[in-house]
MARPAMI-13645 format. One record per residue (C-alpha): residue number from 0; residue in three letters; x, y, z. Coordinates in steps of 0.1 Angstrom, whole numbers. Example, Ala and Ser with C-alpha at 12.3 -4.5 7.8 and 13.67 -1.06 7.14 Angstrom:
REM MARPAMI-13645
<0; ALA; <123; -45; 78>>
<1; SER; <137; -11; 71>>
This chain:
REM MARPAMI-13645
<0; UNK; <263; 598; 409>>
<1; UNK; <249; 566; 417>>
<2; UNK; <270; 532; 423>>
<3; UNK; <301; 550; 431>>
<4; UNK; <322; 541; 461>>
<5; UNK; <313; 564; 491>>
<6; UNK; <335; 571; 527>>
<7; UNK; <312; 567; 554>>
<8; UNK; <291; 593; 567>>
<9; UNK; <308; 613; 598>>
<10; UNK; <302; 641; 614>>
<11; UNK; <275; 662; 620>>
<12; UNK; <266; 697; 613>>
<13; UNK; <280; 730; 591>>
<14; UNK; <268; 759; 565>>
<15; UNK; <276; 775; 542>>
<16; UNK; <265; 807; 532>>
<17; UNK; <246; 823; 507>>
<18; UNK; <230; 858; 499>>
<19; UNK; <226; 895; 485>>
<20; UNK; <205; 900; 456>>
<21; UNK; <213; 911; 420>>
<22; UNK; <248; 917; 421>>
<23; UNK; <275; 909; 395>>
<24; UNK; <303; 923; 410>>
<25; UNK; <326; 923; 443>>
<26; UNK; <344; 943; 466>>
<27; UNK; <355; 980; 458>>
<28; UNK; <370; 993; 489>>
<29; UNK; <402; 999; 477>>
<30; UNK; <391; 1027; 454>>
<31; UNK; <392; 1001; 428>>
<32; UNK; <364; 990; 403>>
<33; UNK; <349; 960; 417>>
<34; UNK; <360; 923; 410>>
<35; UNK; <343; 901; 389>>
<36; UNK; <341; 869; 409>>
<37; UNK; <334; 834; 406>>
<38; UNK; <297; 830; 409>>
<39; UNK; <285; 868; 405>>
<40; UNK; <291; 888; 432>>
<41; UNK; <312; 887; 465>>
<42; UNK; <296; 871; 486>>
<43; UNK; <293; 841; 462>>
<44; UNK; <254; 838; 461>>
<45; UNK; <255; 829; 421>>
<46; UNK; <229; 861; 412>>
<47; UNK; <242; 882; 382>>
<48; UNK; <228; 920; 377>>
<49; UNK; <221; 905; 339>>
<50; UNK; <199; 883; 321>>
<51; UNK; <207; 846; 313>>
<52; UNK; <191; 832; 281>>
<53; UNK; <153; 831; 282>>
<54; UNK; <152; 800; 268>>
<55; UNK; <179; 778; 250>>
<56; UNK; <181; 780; 212>>
<57; UNK; <216; 771; 199>>
<58; UNK; <254; 772; 205>>
<59; UNK; <263; 806; 193>>
<60; UNK; <297; 797; 193>>
<61; UNK; <325; 774; 206>>
<62; UNK; <361; 774; 217>>
<63; UNK; <383; 741; 217>>
<64; UNK; <414; 742; 242>>
<65; UNK; <433; 713; 249>>
<66; UNK; <422; 696; 279>>
<67; UNK; <391; 692; 304>>
<68; UNK; <375; 727; 313>>
<69; UNK; <370; 721; 352>>
<70; UNK; <374; 761; 358>>
<71; UNK; <341; 782; 353>>
<72; UNK; <345; 814; 330>>
<73; UNK; <339; 849; 343>>
<74; UNK; <329; 873; 317>>
<75; UNK; <351; 910; 318>>
<76; UNK; <348; 936; 291>>
<77; UNK; <339; 916; 265>>
<78; UNK; <363; 886; 270>>
<79; UNK; <356; 857; 288>>
<80; UNK; <381; 838; 307>>
<81; UNK; <385; 803; 314>>
<82; UNK; <413; 778; 330>>
<83; UNK; <418; 745; 306>>
<84; UNK; <433; 712; 322>>
<85; UNK; <456; 715; 296>>
<86; UNK; <473; 737; 318>>
<87; UNK; <465; 774; 302>>
<88; UNK; <444; 804; 313>>
<89; UNK; <423; 812; 281>>
<90; UNK; <407; 847; 270>>
<91; UNK; <388; 844; 238>>
<92; UNK; <362; 875; 229>>
<93; UNK; <330; 869; 244>>
<94; UNK; <312; 879; 211>>
<95; UNK; <331; 858; 185>>
<96; UNK; <346; 831; 211>>
<97; UNK; <381; 840; 189>>
<98; UNK; <415; 838; 212>>
<99; UNK; <429; 865; 228>>
<100; UNK; <460; 852; 242>>
<101; UNK; <469; 821; 261>>
<102; UNK; <488; 822; 295>>
<103; UNK; <505; 789; 300>>
<104; UNK; <515; 774; 337>>
<105; UNK; <530; 743; 345>>
<106; UNK; <499; 726; 358>>
<107; UNK; <462; 720; 350>>
<108; UNK; <441; 752; 359>>
<109; UNK; <411; 740; 375>>
<110; UNK; <404; 771; 395>>
<111; UNK; <383; 797; 388>>
<112; UNK; <399; 827; 378>>
<113; UNK; <387; 863; 392>>
<114; UNK; <393; 898; 374>>
<115; UNK; <401; 932; 389>>
<116; UNK; <411; 964; 371>>
<117; UNK; <423; 953; 345>>
<118; UNK; <443; 917; 357>>
<119; UNK; <435; 884; 362>>
<120; UNK; <442; 864; 393>>
<121; UNK; <440; 825; 393>>
<122; UNK; <460; 794; 418>>
<123; UNK; <474; 766; 387>>
<124; UNK; <479; 731; 397>>
<125; UNK; <522; 739; 396>>
<126; UNK; <515; 753; 428>>
<127; UNK; <518; 791; 422>>
<128; UNK; <496; 815; 422>>
<129; UNK; <494; 843; 391>>
<130; UNK; <485; 877; 383>>
<131; UNK; <481; 886; 345>>
<132; UNK; <475; 918; 328>>
<133; UNK; <441; 912; 314>>
<134; UNK; <444; 926; 280>>
<135; UNK; <476; 912; 268>>
<136; UNK; <484; 881; 291>>
<137; UNK; <513; 893; 308>>
<138; UNK; <522; 879; 336>>
<139; UNK; <521; 909; 363>>
<140; UNK; <536; 889; 391>>
<141; UNK; <536; 853; 407>>
<142; UNK; <534; 839; 441>>
<143; UNK; <548; 807; 452>>
<144; UNK; <523; 786; 472>>
<145; UNK; <542; 759; 476>>
<146; UNK; <519; 731; 463>>
<147; UNK; <479; 728; 460>>
<148; UNK; <474; 694; 471>>
<149; UNK; <463; 667; 443>>
<150; UNK; <431; 654; 435>>
<151; UNK; <417; 631; 464>>
<152; UNK; <396; 610; 440>>
<153; UNK; <383; 607; 405>>
<154; UNK; <352; 635; 419>>
<155; UNK; <377; 657; 432>>
<156; UNK; <377; 684; 401>>
<157; UNK; <391; 717; 414>>
<158; UNK; <414; 740; 436>>
<159; UNK; <403; 767; 453>>
<160; UNK; <399; 799; 431>>
<161; UNK; <405; 834; 446>>
<162; UNK; <386; 858; 468>>
<163; UNK; <393; 893; 467>>
<164; UNK; <384; 921; 492>>
<165; UNK; <400; 955; 490>>
<166; UNK; <434; 955; 483>>
<167; UNK; <440; 915; 492>>
<168; UNK; <435; 883; 473>>
<169; UNK; <425; 854; 493>>
<170; UNK; <431; 815; 483>>
<171; UNK; <435; 780; 497>>
<172; UNK; <470; 762; 492>>
<173; UNK; <486; 733; 496>>
<174; UNK; <492; 714; 528>>
<175; UNK; <459; 733; 546>>
<176; UNK; <480; 764; 540>>
<177; UNK; <456; 797; 538>>
<178; UNK; <471; 831; 517>>
<179; UNK; <463; 864; 520>>
<180; UNK; <485; 880; 495>>
<181; UNK; <491; 923; 485>>
<182; UNK; <471; 919; 453>>
<183; UNK; <493; 951; 440>>
<184; UNK; <527; 933; 439>>
<185; UNK; <514; 894; 454>>
<186; UNK; <539; 898; 485>>
<187; UNK; <528; 876; 513>>
<188; UNK; <507; 892; 540>>
<189; UNK; <492; 865; 559>>
<190; UNK; <491; 826; 561>>
<191; UNK; <477; 801; 583>>
<192; UNK; <475; 764; 586>>
<193; UNK; <442; 751; 591>>
<194; UNK; <437; 718; 606>>
<195; UNK; <399; 698; 619>>
<196; UNK; <385; 711; 648>>
<197; UNK; <349; 703; 667>>
<198; UNK; <363; 676; 685>>
<199; UNK; <395; 679; 675>>
<200; UNK; <400; 636; 670>>
<201; UNK; <416; 642; 633>>
<202; UNK; <438; 675; 641>>
<203; UNK; <465; 658; 628>>
<204; UNK; <454; 646; 596>>
<205; UNK; <463; 664; 566>>
<206; UNK; <435; 693; 553>>
<207; UNK; <428; 695; 516>>
<208; UNK; <420; 736; 508>>
<209; UNK; <396; 730; 475>>
<210; UNK; <369; 751; 489>>
<211; UNK; <367; 786; 477>>
<212; UNK; <372; 813; 501>>
<213; UNK; <343; 843; 506>>
<214; UNK; <353; 875; 523>>
<215; UNK; <325; 898; 537>>
<216; UNK; <328; 925; 561>>
<217; UNK; <362; 915; 577>>
<218; UNK; <355; 879; 581>>
<219; UNK; <369; 854; 555>>
<220; UNK; <346; 824; 552>>
<221; UNK; <363; 789; 536>>
<222; UNK; <351; 752; 537>>
<223; UNK; <381; 723; 549>>
<224; UNK; <382; 689; 533>>
<225; UNK; <404; 657; 530>>
<226; UNK; <404; 615; 534>>
<227; UNK; <415; 594; 558>>
<228; UNK; <415; 560; 543>>
<229; UNK; <423; 540; 573>>
<230; UNK; <394; 555; 592>>
<231; UNK; <371; 556; 566>>
<232; UNK; <361; 592; 571>>
<233; UNK; <364; 623; 552>>
<234; UNK; <363; 652; 578>>
<235; UNK; <358; 689; 575>>
<236; UNK; <350; 729; 590>>
<237; UNK; <340; 759; 580>>
<238; UNK; <363; 781; 593>>
<239; UNK; <361; 818; 599>>
<240; UNK; <393; 844; 598>>
<241; UNK; <401; 876; 604>>
<242; UNK; <407; 890; 571>>
<243; UNK; <433; 914; 583>>
<244; UNK; <456; 893; 608>>
<245; UNK; <445; 856; 596>>
<246; UNK; <433; 845; 636>>
<247; UNK; <407; 819; 634>>
<248; UNK; <371; 835; 648>>
<249; UNK; <351; 803; 650>>
<250; UNK; <354; 768; 633>>
<251; UNK; <319; 753; 626>>
<252; UNK; <312; 713; 644>>
<253; UNK; <322; 687; 622>>
<254; UNK; <309; 674; 587>>
<255; UNK; <318; 656; 559>>
<256; UNK; <344; 670; 536>>
<257; UNK; <332; 708; 526>>
<258; UNK; <345; 707; 488>>
<259; UNK; <315; 731; 479>>
<260; UNK; <323; 768; 482>>
<261; UNK; <303; 790; 513>>
<262; UNK; <280; 815; 502>>
<263; UNK; <265; 843; 524>>
<264; UNK; <234; 864; 529>>
<265; UNK; <231; 890; 559>>
<266; UNK; <221; 858; 587>>
<267; UNK; <244; 832; 573>>
<268; UNK; <269; 810; 561>>
<269; UNK; <253; 783; 537>>
<270; UNK; <278; 750; 533>>
<271; UNK; <272; 713; 519>>
<272; UNK; <294; 687; 516>>
<273; UNK; <303; 647; 511>>
<274; UNK; <275; 630; 529>>
<275; UNK; <263; 656; 543>>
<276; UNK; <233; 679; 543>>
<277; UNK; <233; 717; 534>>
<278; UNK; <234; 740; 562>>
<279; UNK; <229; 774; 577>>
<280; UNK; <259; 786; 601>>
<281; UNK; <253; 813; 625>>
<282; UNK; <275; 845; 605>>
<283; UNK; <291; 852; 643>>
<284; UNK; <297; 819; 662>>
<285; UNK; <295; 790; 637>>
<286; UNK; <271; 775; 653>>
<287; UNK; <248; 756; 633>>
<288; UNK; <208; 772; 624>>
<289; UNK; <197; 746; 604>>
<290; UNK; <202; 718; 584>>
<291; UNK; <179; 701; 552>>
<292; UNK; <182; 666; 556>>
<293; UNK; <164; 661; 518>>
<294; UNK; <200; 669; 500>>
<295; UNK; <228; 643; 502>>
<296; UNK; <261; 640; 490>>
<297; UNK; <269; 674; 472>>
<298; UNK; <296; 691; 453>>
<299; UNK; <278; 715; 440>>
<300; UNK; <275; 756; 457>>
<301; UNK; <247; 767; 472>>
<302; UNK; <232; 796; 449>>
<303; UNK; <211; 823; 475>>
<304; UNK; <183; 843; 459>>
<305; UNK; <160; 864; 488>>
<306; UNK; <145; 837; 507>>
<307; UNK; <159; 805; 488>>
<308; UNK; <187; 788; 485>>
<309; UNK; <197; 765; 452>>
<310; UNK; <218; 740; 455>>
<311; UNK; <226; 704; 437>>
<312; UNK; <233; 669; 447>>
<313; UNK; <253; 644; 425>>
<314; UNK; <240; 610; 437>>
<315; UNK; <203; 623; 436>>
<316; UNK; <209; 641; 400>>
<317; UNK; <186; 671; 417>>
<318; UNK; <183; 702; 420>>
<319; UNK; <169; 713; 447>>
<320; UNK; <153; 747; 463>>
<321; UNK; <149; 753; 499>>
<322; UNK; <140; 780; 525>>
<323; UNK; <168; 800; 541>>
<324; UNK; <147; 802; 571>>
<325; UNK; <146; 768; 581>>
<326; UNK; <157; 744; 551>>
<327; UNK; <123; 732; 543>>
<328; UNK; <124; 721; 502>>
<329; UNK; <106; 744; 481>>
<330; UNK; <106; 723; 451>>
<331; UNK; <138; 697; 433>>
<332; UNK; <140; 690; 400>>
<333; UNK; <154; 657; 383>>
<334; UNK; <185; 660; 358>>
<335; UNK; <194; 637; 334>>
<336; UNK; <223; 634; 354>>
<337; UNK; <247; 640; 384>>
<338; UNK; <252; 678; 395>>
<339; UNK; <285; 693; 403>>
<340; UNK; <284; 724; 386>>
<341; UNK; <267; 756; 409>>
<342; UNK; <236; 768; 402>>
<343; UNK; <233; 808; 389>>
<344; UNK; <204; 826; 385>>
<345; UNK; <194; 862; 367>>
<346; UNK; <169; 867; 394>>
<347; UNK; <142; 848; 373>>
<348; UNK; <159; 816; 360>>
<349; UNK; <180; 789; 378>>
<350; UNK; <213; 778; 356>>
<351; UNK; <232; 751; 361>>
<352; UNK; <250; 717; 343>>
<353; UNK; <253; 678; 347>>
<354; UNK; <272; 652; 339>>
<355; UNK; <277; 610; 338>>
<356; UNK; <300; 600; 361>>
<357; UNK; <300; 569; 331>>
<358; UNK; <298; 586; 300>>
<359; UNK; <316; 613; 285>>
<360; UNK; <293; 627; 261>>
<361; UNK; <264; 633; 281>>
<362; UNK; <267; 670; 292>>
<363; UNK; <236; 696; 296>>
<364; UNK; <229; 727; 308>>
<365; UNK; <194; 737; 324>>
<366; UNK; <171; 766; 329>>
<367; UNK; <146; 769; 353>>
<368; UNK; <119; 790; 367>>
<369; UNK; <133; 801; 403>>
<370; UNK; <101; 804; 420>>
<371; UNK; <85; 772; 406>>
<372; UNK; <113; 752; 392>>
<373; UNK; <95; 742; 362>>
<374; UNK; <117; 735; 336>>
<375; UNK; <121; 761; 309>>
<376; UNK; <149; 748; 287>>
<377; UNK; <178; 724; 281>>
<378; UNK; <202; 717; 257>>
<379; UNK; <229; 689; 252>>
<380; UNK; <262; 700; 247>>
<381; UNK; <290; 682; 235>>
<382; UNK; <306; 664; 269>>
<383; UNK; <300; 665; 304>>
<384; UNK; <294; 698; 324>>
<385; UNK; <313; 698; 357>>
<386; UNK; <321; 737; 354>>
<387; UNK; <295; 767; 370>>
<388; UNK; <284; 787; 341>>
<389; UNK; <289; 826; 338>>
<390; UNK; <256; 847; 325>>
<391; UNK; <262; 880; 305>>
<392; UNK; <235; 897; 283>>
<393; UNK; <214; 870; 272>>
<394; UNK; <240; 844; 269>>
<395; UNK; <257; 815; 287>>
<396; UNK; <288; 805; 290>>
<397; UNK; <299; 777; 303>>
<398; UNK; <330; 750; 302>>
<399; UNK; <329; 714; 295>>
<400; UNK; <343; 676; 301>>
<401; UNK; <352; 675; 261>>
<402; UNK; <376; 705; 266>>
<403; UNK; <352; 732; 250>>
<404; UNK; <342; 766; 260>>
<405; UNK; <306; 772; 250>>
<406; UNK; <285; 801; 245>>
<407; UNK; <247; 791; 248>>
<408; UNK; <217; 815; 234>>
C-alpha cells in the first residue's frame, strides 16, 4: 500500500504458526461437533476440505448490508455467517443469498464468527462477546469484556476473532486482556493482561489484541500489537499461554506489531507483522527458527499447506509462497493492489482478495495454482476486499468494502 506513512521498523523476530492439511473443522474434544473456524481449521492454516471454484465465472449472488464487511464469512449447515460495520451479525442462505436473520449489537462487527453445535460466537466493537443461536439469531448469552480497543490507524481493520477448544472459547479484548470463557454459559474461566516483552522496554505501554488466537495441544498462541507515537515504534510479540490456566509459557523475541493471526503445523508457529518479516517460531520455546526477509509489511495471516506457507504483503502487493523448512521464497505473484485478505486453499488453488488504499472500487478475488503460483483466475467485485474468503463446494464467499457479501463460482 505504497505511499502510506509508516512507523519506523523496530525489533527483530517472531513467528506465526501454520499447518494441518485438509481439515475444515476445529476441535471436538468436548464431545460436540467440530467448530467451524476462521480460516478453515483449528490451527488456522487456511486449508479447506472442500473445493473452491476451479475458475471464476460469475458472481452467483450478492447480499447487501449497511456497512463495510471486513469480517470473514464462515459456512455452516447451508448458512453463511458474517459481521458488518453496520453493527450487525448476518445469517444468509448459502444457496440464494437471502437473509435468514440479523442480530444487532452496539458496535461494528469486524471480527469473524465461529460456529459450534448450532451456536455462533463473536466479538463486537461494543465490548461484548456474544453467543447467538445459529438457526434463529436469538441471543444465548453475552459476556461484557470491558472494551475492545479502537483502530490504531486506518489500516487496523479487525477485532480479535475467537477460537474454540474443548468447552472453552478464547479471544482478545480491550486493554490487552485475553479471555477464556465457558462455552455453555459465557462465565469467565480466566483472564490475563498481556504486556510487551523481550526486551521489556515497552512493558508499561498499552497492548492491543486484534490478532485471532489459535489453540492446539493445550496451548494458546496469540499476537500482541500496539503503537507508541512518541517513540515512533509499533512493538509486538507472539505469546504462548496455558489453555487451562492462562499462565504464560513463553513470549517470542520482540517484533513489530503482530496484527496477523498465527497459524500452526506440527513444528512451528508462523507469524508476521507490520514492518516485520514472516517468521517461524519453535512451538515449545518461542525461539526463532527462521525468518523470510523478502516479505514486508504484512496484515495478511499465513496459510500452511504441506511444506509451504502462503502470505500476502500490503506494501509489495504480492502473494508469497515460502518453504516451511527455511523460509526461502518459492514463488511470488503480483496482485493489482494491497493484500490484507488472508489466503485460503482447497489444496489445489490459493484464494485471496486485494484492495486499493486510495480507491474504493478496486477489489479483486484471485485463484492461483498452489504449486506454481500461476494465475488461474481473477474477478473484480464492487469494492475493496479486505475480508478473508471461505470455501464450500465450488463456491467462494467473501465480504467487501462496498457493504456486500459475495458468492462467486
